[in-house]
C-alpha positions in Angstrom: 134.2 62.3 149.2 137.8 61.9 150.3 141.1 63.5 149.4 143.8 62.0 147.3 147.6 62.3 147.5 149.2 65.3 146.0 151.2 64.6 142.8 154.8 63.9 144.0 156.5 65.3 140.9 154.9 68.8 141.3 157.4 71.4 142.4 156.4 74.4 144.6 156.0 77.6 142.6 155.9 81.3 143.3 152.7 81.8 145.4 150.3 84.7 145.3 148.3 85.2 148.4 144.6 85.1 147.5 141.9 86.2 150.0 139.7 83.3 151.1 136.6 85.2 149.9 137.7 84.8 146.3 139.9 81.6 146.6 139.4 79.4 143.6 141.2 76.1 144.4 140.7 74.5 147.8 143.1 71.6 148.1 142.1 68.8 150.4 145.1 67.2 152.1 144.7 63.9 154.1 145.5 64.6 157.7 147.1 61.2 157.9 149.9 62.5 155.6 151.6 65.3 157.5 154.6 65.0 155.2 152.4 66.6 152.5 151.4 69.6 154.5 154.4 71.8 153.7 154.3 70.8 150.0 150.6 71.7 149.8 151.1 75.0 151.5 153.8 75.9 149.0 151.6 74.8 146.0 149.5 77.0 143.7 146.4 76.2 145.7 144.6 79.3 146.8 143.7 77.5 150.0 144.6 74.3 151.6 142.3 72.2 153.8 143.8 69.6 156.1 141.2 66.9 156.2 140.5 65.1 159.5 137.0 63.9 158.4 136.5 61.7 155.3 140.2 61.1 154.7 140.8 59.6 158.2 139.7 56.2 159.5 137.9 56.5 162.9 140.7 54.6 164.6 143.2 57.2 163.4 141.2 60.4 164.2 143.0 61.3 167.4 146.5 61.0 165.9 145.6 62.9 162.7 144.0 65.6 164.7 147.1 66.0 166.8 149.3 66.1 163.7 147.3 68.9 162.2 147.2 70.9 165.4 151.0 70.4 165.9 151.7 71.6 162.4 149.5 74.7 163.0 151.2 75.2 166.4 154.6 75.2 164.6 153.6 78.0 162.2 151.7 76.3 159.4 148.6 78.1 158.3 145.6 76.2 156.8 141.9 75.5 156.9 140.8 72.3 158.6 137.9 70.1 157.6 136.5 68.9 160.9 134.0 66.2 161.6 130.2 66.8 161.6 128.4 68.0 164.7 126.6 64.7 165.2 129.8 62.6 165.1 131.8 61.4 168.1 134.8 63.5 167.0 133.4 67.0 166.5 133.8 68.2 170.1 137.4 67.0 170.3 138.2 68.6 166.9 136.9 71.9 168.1 138.5 71.7 171.5 142.0 70.9 170.0 141.8 73.7 167.4 140.2 76.4 169.6 142.1 79.7 169.7 144.9 78.6 167.4 146.1 81.8 165.6 147.3 79.8 162.6 143.9 78.2 161.9 142.5 80.1 159.0 139.0 78.6 159.4 137.2 75.3 159.6 135.2 73.4 156.9 132.3 71.9 158.8 131.4 68.5 157.3 127.8 67.5 156.6 126.3 70.8 157.6 122.5 70.6 157.7 121.3 73.5 159.9 122.2 77.0 160.8 122.5 76.1 164.4 125.4 73.7 163.6 127.4 76.5 162.1 126.6 78.9 164.9 127.5 76.4 167.6 130.8 75.5 165.9 131.6 79.2 165.5 131.1 79.9 169.2 132.7 76.7 170.4 135.9 77.7 168.5 136.2 81.3 169.7 133.5 83.4 168.1 135.9 84.7 165.5 137.1 81.7 163.4 135.4 81.4 160.0 133.2 78.5 159.3 132.9 77.2 155.8 129.8 75.1 155.6 130.1 71.9 153.6 126.7 70.9 152.4 126.5 67.2 151.5 122.9 66.1 151.8 119.3 66.7 150.6 118.5 68.3 153.9 121.5 70.5 153.8 120.6 71.7 150.3 117.1 72.5 151.3 118.4 74.4 154.4 121.0 76.3 152.4 119.3 79.7 152.7 119.3 79.4 156.5 122.8 78.0 156.7 124.1 80.9 154.6 122.6 83.4 157.1 123.9 81.6 160.2 126.2 83.5 162.5 129.7 82.6 161.7 129.0 81.3 158.2 131.8 82.4 155.8 131.1 80.5 152.6 129.2 77.5 151.3 130.8 74.4 149.7 129.2 71.5 147.9 130.0 68.0 149.1 128.9 66.5 145.7 130.0 62.9 146.3 128.0 62.5 149.6 125.1 64.4 148.1 124.9 61.9 145.3 125.1 59.0 147.7 122.3 60.6 149.8 120.0 61.2 146.9 120.9 58.6 144.3 121.4 61.3 141.7 124.0 61.0 139.0 127.0 63.3 138.5 125.6 64.6 135.2 125.6 68.3 134.7 121.8 68.4 134.5 121.3 66.3 137.6 123.6 68.5 139.6 122.2 71.8 138.3 119.7 72.2 141.1 122.0 71.7 144.1 124.6 74.0 142.6 122.0 76.7 141.8 120.6 76.3 145.3 124.0 77.0 146.8 124.6 80.0 144.5 121.2 81.6 145.3 121.6 80.8 149.1 125.0 82.5 149.1 123.5 85.6 147.5 120.6 85.5 150.1 123.2 85.3 152.9 125.4 87.9 151.4 128.3 85.5 151.3 131.0 85.1 148.6 130.2 82.6 145.8 130.1 78.9 146.8 132.7 76.3 146.3 131.9 73.4 143.9 132.7 69.7 144.6 135.8 68.0 143.4 136.6 66.2 140.2 137.7 62.7 140.9 140.5 61.2 138.7 143.5 62.4 136.8 141.9 63.4 133.5 142.8 67.1 133.0 140.4 67.7 130.1 137.5 66.4 132.2 138.7 68.7 135.1 138.8 71.6 132.8 135.3 70.8 131.5 133.9 70.4 135.0 135.6 73.6 136.2 133.9 75.4 133.3 130.5 74.1 134.6 131.4 75.5 138.0 131.9 78.9 136.5 128.7 78.7 134.3 126.7 77.9 137.4 127.9 81.0 139.2 130.2 79.2 141.7 133.5 80.8 142.4 135.7 78.0 143.8 136.2 74.3 143.5 137.6 71.6 145.8 140.8 69.9 144.5 142.0 66.4 145.3 145.6 66.8 144.1 148.1 69.6 143.7 148.2 69.3 139.9 144.5 70.0 139.7 144.9 73.5 141.3 146.6 75.2 138.3 143.7 74.2 136.0 141.0 75.2 138.5 142.7 78.5 139.0 143.0 79.2 135.3 139.4 78.3 134.4 137.8 80.2 137.3 139.9 83.3 136.7 138.9 86.0 134.2 140.5 85.3 130.8 143.0 87.8 129.3 140.4 88.6 126.7 137.9 89.4 129.5 140.5 91.7 131.2 141.2 93.5 127.9 137.5 94.2 127.4 137.1 95.4 131.0 140.2 97.6 130.7 138.9 99.2 127.5 135.5 99.7 128.9 136.8 101.4 132.1 139.2 103.6 130.1 136.3 104.7 127.9 134.0 105.2 130.9 136.5 107.3 132.8 137.4 109.3 129.7 133.8 110.5 129.4 133.7 111.5 133.0 131.9 108.4 134.4 128.6 109.4 132.7 126.0 106.7 132.3 124.7 106.9 128.7 122.0 104.2 128.7 120.6 101.3 130.5 123.3 98.9 129.4 126.1 100.9 131.0 125.4 100.0 134.6 125.5 96.2 134.2 128.5 96.5 131.9 130.2 98.7 134.5 129.5 96.2 137.3 130.9 93.4 135.2 134.0 95.4 134.2 134.7 96.4 137.9 134.4 92.8 139.0 136.7 91.5 136.3 139.3 94.2 137.1 139.2 93.4 140.8 139.7 89.7 140.2 142.3 90.2 137.6 144.3 92.3 140.0 144.0 89.7 142.8 144.8 86.8 140.5 147.5 88.5 138.4 145.8 88.1 135.1 147.0 90.5 132.4 144.9 91.7 129.5 145.3 90.1 126.1 147.4 92.3 123.7 
């Protein structure tokens, strides 16, 4: 899985700050293209991830790492996808990024054990968030432990590498198990919902369809490979205006009757309404009229 250039014709738009816990679109930006960093940061992506792993040839790792760290040193703020613990580059990645106040967190490639998350967390500074990118059969089967690891912030699905590792297809049915495993593991570890793998290509109807699968599986974010994917991902993963209208009406009625629970269906509906209202406020979604 590797990142793709941002669409050059996309213009920066007004940007709403979204907490990483509920960030929908996670835009991968090749670390070999520092001229794209500012554009990505100004885009509609909820989070940007400067990629010094899959997007960078081994011969260019040192230069790409330095470009990322320099951009952060100069005030840029981003997540960084670092190389896996067993690679020859992980220690240098961690050392160069350690204690950088503009580093929002790291995405740890090819995570397979809780210990890898814990060691990365402590090598950084014991405070920087670690987003565990799970990309193999071993990682999926260890997801519960990874989610409970010290320093683990959120799980993400490296779907391309997972398919290469297992020989499974990209079909919805084939990918249902690893997606469900990450959703359940996130709940077990009391983490925010996991981030789905990216959609390759420029077909927006397919991206919309695959983003809907992300939502149906209980995942709450998705990796993006180009700036123009982020708007669609954000829209599909957000509550709809109709959802917000229902939640608003339910909460108004619930509050008007003094917050009294009438029957067994009220509690789950209350939970759903509160969640929708919280997300609608964060994402700026207005109720349908």
